N, C-alpha and C positions, 0 to 999 in steps of 0.2 A: 504494500500500500504506500502511496506517496506520503511524504511528510506534510503536515498541515500547511507549512509555509510555501510549499511548491505550488499549490493552487491558490495561494492567498494574494490579496492586494493590500499593501501597507500604506498608511496615511501618516504623514509627518505633521505633528502638532508643534508649532512654535508657541509655547504656553503664554508668553507675555502678551501676545496679540490675538489669542483665540477667543476667550470670553472672560470678562471681569465679573466677579460675583459680589464684590464689596465696595465698589465705587472709588477705589484708589487709582484707577486708570491703568492698572496692570492686570493682565489675565492671570488666572490661577486654577488650582486643581478643581475647586468646586465649579468653576466656570466650564471646565472641560466636561465634568459630569453632567452639567446642565444641558450640554449640546450633544450628548451621546445619541439622542434620537436622530439628529442630523446625520451622524456618522453611520448609524445602523441603516437609516433610510437610503443613504448613498450606496451602500452595498460593499463597503470595504470590510476587511477581516481583522486588521490589527492596527493599532495606533503606536507610533514611535514618538515619544515625548522628548523634546530637546531639554537641556539641563534644567533641573528644578532644585539643585543643591544650594546650600548657603554659599553666598558669593558676595564679594565687594563690588561686582559688576564692572570690572575693568573691561571685560570682554563678554558681558551679559550672560554670565553663567558658566562659561568655559574656563573661568578662573575659580576653581572650586576650593572653598575653605573647609568643607567637611563633606566627604563622599557618602556619609551614612545618615543624612538628615535632609529635611526640606527647608528651603529658604522661607522665612515668614511671609515674604511677599506672595508666595504661592500657596501657603497654608501650613499644614502640619503633617506628620507621619500618619495620624489618624485620618486626615483628609485623603492622603494617598491610598491608604488601605481601603477606604470607602470607594474611591474611584476604581481601583482594581476589581473590587467585588462587583460593583455596578457594571463595569465593562464586561466582566466574565458572565454576568447574568444575562446580558443581551448578546452574547456570542462573540465578543471582541477580545482579542489578545492585547496585551500591553507590553511594549518594549521601552527601555530607557536608554538615554545617552550615557555611555560609560567613558568618562574623560580620563584616559589612562596615561597620557604622555606627560602631564604637568599638573601642578596645583596652583592655587592662589598664593601670593607671597604672604598672605595673612594666615595660611594654614599652620597649625601647631607644629607640623613636621618641619616646615621651612623656618619657622621662628627658632626652633631648636638648632637646625642645621647652620643658620647664620650666626648663632650666638657665639660660637667659638670653633676654631679649627679642630679642637679636641672633642667636640661634642659627639656622642655616639651616632647621631643622625647626620653628621657632616657629610658622609658618603651617600646619603639618600638623594642628594642632588649632585649636579655636575659642577664642581669647583676646579678652577685652574689658576696658576700663577700668571701674572701679566707677561706679555710678550717681551722680547729683548728691548723694545723701545719704550716699555712701560705701559703700552696700550693693551688692547684686547689680545688674547692668545693667538688668534688667527683671523681670517677674513670672513668668517661665517656671518650671514645676514639674517636678520629677523624677517619673518613672513610679512610683518606689518611695517617694515621700513627701519633703517638704522642697523647698528650692530646687534648680533645675537648674544652679545656678552655685556653684562653690567657689573661694574666694580662695586664691591662692598668695602667701603673705606675702613670699617672697624677691623676686618680680618685681612685686608690687603689682597684678596683674591677676587677673581671674576666668577660669576655664575652664568650658566648657559640658559637661554630661553629661545625656543624656536619661534615664539610669538611675542607677546608683550613682556617687558621687564617684570610686570606683575604676575607673570605666568612661568615661574621657573620650572625647568624640565626635571622630572624624576630620573634617577639613575637605575634603570631596570637591570643593569648588570649586578646590582646588589641583591642577593637572595632575600634579604629582609624586606626590601621594597616590593619585590614580586609577591612575596607571601602576603604582605599587607594589602596590596592592590587586588589580589585574588580573593581575599576576605571581603572586599567591597562587593564583588560579584555575589558571593554567598549571602551577604546581608540582604540584598534585594531579591535574590532568588528565593530565599526563605520567606519573603513577604509575598510571593506569588507572581513575581515578574516573569513574563514569558520569553524574555531575551533582551539583547542589547545591540545597539549600534555603537561600535567602538570608534571613538573620535581619533582622527589624525594618527592612526596606528603606524603609518609608514615613517613617522618621526620618532619612534620609540627608542632607537639607538643611533649613536653617532660614531664616527671614526675614532678609535682609541688613540691613534697617533696624532690626532688634531691636524691632519693635513688640510691645506687650503682647498676650498671649492674652486674649480677652474671657471674661467669666464665662459659665458654662453654666447657664441657668435651670432645667434639668432635674435638676441635682444635688440630692441629698437626704442628710441625715445617715445614716451607715452605709455610704455608697458610698466608693470610694477617694478620698482627699483630692486626688489629682492630677486627678480629674474635676470639681473645682470650676471648672476653666477648660476652654473649648473649645480644642483644640490647632490652631487655625487657622494659627498662625505657626511651628509646630514640627513639622509633619507634612504629608506629601503635598504638598510644594512642587513646582512645575512642573519644576525641573531634574532631579528624580529619574528622569524618563523617559529622558533622554540617558545617564545613568549605567547604567540597566538595559540600554539598547541596546548600550552598550559591553561589558557583561558577555556579552550574547548573541553579539556578534561574536567574542569569544574562544571561547565554547563551540562555536559553529558552525564554527570553524576546526579542530575535531578530528573524526575519523571516529566513526561509531557512534551518532549521534543523542544527543549528551549533553544531559541534561535540566536546565532551570532552573525552579525553583519559587520563588515569592516570598511571604514572610510580610508581609501587610499587612491589618490589621484595619480594613476600610473598608466603607462602604455599597456596595451592589451597583453603583450607577451610577459611583461613583469607582473601584471595583475594576477595572472593565472597561478602564480606560486602561492598566492594567499588562500587558495583552497586547501593547501597543505599536502603533505605526503599522504597518499591513500585517503585523500579528502578529509583529513583530520585537522584542518585549519578552520577558516570561516566557512559557514554554510553558504554565505553570499558575500563575496567581496564586491562592494558597490561598483557598478559599471556606469560611469558618468559620461561615456563617450558620445551619447546622443546630444548632450548639452553643447559640446564643442564641435561637432561635425557639421559641415555646411549643409543647409537645408535644401538639398537637391535629391532627386530620386536616385541618381547614380551614386552619390556619396553615401546616402543612408543604406542603400542596398549593399554597397561594398563593405560598410561597417558591420552590418548584420552577418554577412558571410564570413568576414574575418573573425569576428568574435565567436560565432558558433564553431568555426573550425579550430579555434585555439583552446576551447574548453577541454579540460582533462576528462578522461572517460568517467562517466557517471556524474559529473559536476552539473549543477543546475544553474541556468543563466538568470540574470536579473537586469532591469532597465530603470533608468532615472532620467526624467526630463527637466526637473527643477528642484530647487531646495532653498534653504534659508540663506545661502551664500551667493546665489547666482540670479541674474535677471530673470524675471518671470517669462513664461512661455509666450504669453500674449504680447509682451513687449519685444521679445526677440523675433517672433514670427508674424505678428499681426493677428487680429481676431479671427479671420476666416481660417488661417492655417493652424491656429491653436486648436480648432475643432478637429482638423485632420490629425494633428499631433496626438490628441487624446485617443483617437482610434488606433493610431500606431502603437502607443504605449500599452494599451489594454488588449492588443491582439498579437503582439510579438510573443514568442515562446519565452517563458520565464516569469519571475516574480517582479511586478512593477511597484514602484514607490511613488505616491503622489504627494505633493506639497500643498499644505492648506491654502485654500483660495483658488487653486487651479481649476477646481470644479465649478467655480463661479466666473471664470474667465478674467480674473483680476490682472491688471497691468501694474508695472512699477509706479510708485508714487513719488513725484519730485519732492525732495526735502529741502526747505530753505536752510542756508548755512547756519543760522542761529538755532535751528532745531536738530542739527545733526547729533546723533548719539553714538554712532559707530566709531570705535577707535581707529579703525583702518582709514576711514575717510578723514578723520581728524589728523592723523599722522602723515598721510600721503594724499592731500586734497587734490581735487580737480582731474583725477585720472579715471574716474568712473568705477573705482574699486569699492566704494561704500556699499554696505549691505542694508542700510535702513530702508531703501525704496521697496524691498521685497518682504519687509518684516512689519509692515503697518497692520493695524487692526482689521479683523474680518468684519464686513458689513452683514449684519444679521436681519435687520428689519427697518422699516420706515419709522425711525425714532431718532431722538437726539443721539449723536455719536453712533448712528446706525445700529443701536442696540448693543454695542460692545461694552459700554460702561455708562454709569450714571454720573461719572466724574469727568476729569480731563485726561484723555488718553496719553500714554507715555510717548507715542508717536501719533501724528495726525491721521485721522481717517481720510482716505483719499477722496477728494471731491468727485472724481469720476467713478468711484466705487459705490457711492450712495445709491444710484438707481439699479445697481447690480446685486442688491441685497438678497440673501438666501430666501427670505419669505416670498418675495415677488417671483423669483426664478422657479420656485417650487410649483407654481401654478401656470408656468409659461412653457408650452411644448416646444417653443423655438429657442429656449434658453440653453446656456452651457450646462447648467445643473441638470436639466432634463436629459441632455445628451449623455452626460457622465452616468446618470442612473441607468439609462438604457444600455449603455455599453457594459456596465458592471453586471447588470441583470443578464445580458446575453452571454457574457463570459461565464457567469455562474451556471447558466443552463447548458452551455456547450462545452463538454470536456475537450473538444478539439482546441478551443481557445485557452483553456486553463492548464491543460496537461499534455496536449497532443504535440507531435513533432511538427517542425516547420520545414518546408521544402520550396523549391522553385522560386527562390528570392531573386527578383530581377527588376531592372529599371528599363522602361520603354518610354523614352522621352521624359516627360514630367510625371509619368505614372510609376509608382512603386507598387509591386504586387508580390504576393507570396501565398502559399497554400498551407492551411492547418488541417490536420487529420485527426478524427476521433480515434483514440487508441483502442477503443472497444469494438466499434462497429464499422470503422473505416470511412464514415461520412467525411466528405472533404468540403472545407470552406475556403473560398477565395477572398482575400483581403486586397482591395484595389484602392490606392490612395493617389489623388491628383494633387501634386505639390505645386501646380502651376495655376495660372489664372485664365486658361482657355479650356474649352470643352475638349474631351479626349474620347476616342472610340475604344470600346472593349470588345475583344473577340470572345466567342463562346456564348454561353447563356447561363441558365441557372435561376434560382429563386432568391431575390434580394431579401436579406433579413434585417438590415439596418443601414441607413444613410446618415451621414453627418449633417445633412440638410433637414433632418427631422421627419422624413417620409421613408418609403422603401427604395426609392430610386429606380433606375433602369439598368438591367444587367448588361446592356450593350453600349452604354455611354456613361461617362463621368462628367458632371457639370464642373465648372471652375471651383477649385477649393473643396472638392467633395471626396469623401471616403465612403466605400461600400464594403459590406460583408455579404457575400453571395454563397448560398449553398449550391454546389455544383451538381449537375445531373449525373 
């Protein structure tokens, strides 16, 4: 029998912006519980909740001060337990973000580590003497701009941080660190969590010899300053696989097929290693390549073929089109093609992950400079790297602040989002929400789409097409997607099951910006 997650659809909740229950302008756990009916009605199977841990919010929760508690802004452990119970009662699984690479600089572990060179926890983080010139030990760069090393004047050494100085990296080569972080997994698994998305796992280890990262000849002005260097010495080091295997052993020790997903932005060939030897690594190493692939039929068909061909024997694929770090689908592709993209994501072979608001067709929200909250935009302004535009509150209804909060939201509700609120779309058969519900319902009814093999992936001009087959009875479904703005002919026939235009469509032609699922004769 397939594992539950193989036929599942995962929905990412960015909790600060999902639903506020107490009027402080910040979404919370009780707010998520309040909107479980929306998620159940949508037809997804699991929610992945971005960080809810106590945090000073230098990077909005990815700087964790205590891995085994809930930040008061989101509620309490009792609120979390109630959410898990309520989600399980309505058939939804719950995944958490596991921030393994670093902590907040306010974490008790780091406070002890920086107190003295002789402290027992000194080696829980990565400390090094200054370089020969008295500056940082090498040229490693922070993902958010500037050096990845910060001097601690009191002890005279630098500590390493792949991200902000307020996010010092843990030393996973220290067995005590690994034991403590694996205990974090056990803490939440014991509370009934169904799995984890492991954040920034490819940063877990760095070169022991502290060799410089080489320059990247492909870097150009306007790109992130951190990309001036290839991250050969600070990312995807060999030891990461043993750490992932240790995480997997912990999750496998619990009943119910607990799921491990890994965040690693890597080329396809390197990503495959994250499934682990004999598939004992991540169940799903996140596949982000649809986000960065040019939106043409030829490019997407080529990506699908390469990815499928690279998968280890028995490995299960997965696809992602958007998340809390990247521009929304509707902004990248435009509204009409966002509908086509929804059909693509939910009909490719593998487990898809949706980001909150994509089911409403939301676009990026421009954030005035005085309201910017994202540290990346604050440190490297003007390059379009800021993530605030994709993290704004969800519009739920025709009400003040679109029903997100009774107070002032932490980021503004998008003016263009107000007419797209969920309550209005729920009754509009032409809406994006209606389409997502129809797609998810079709996927649930058709084993060909949820579990079947994929074949005949090809591009014919602007048309991307492929065939999904029911693994039990052999029924074949053709998925045909028009990635262009002109009508396209389709050969063959069959019975249309769903069109992105809200009707059944015509099995012999595709209208501009139309996707069709057709049962073949």
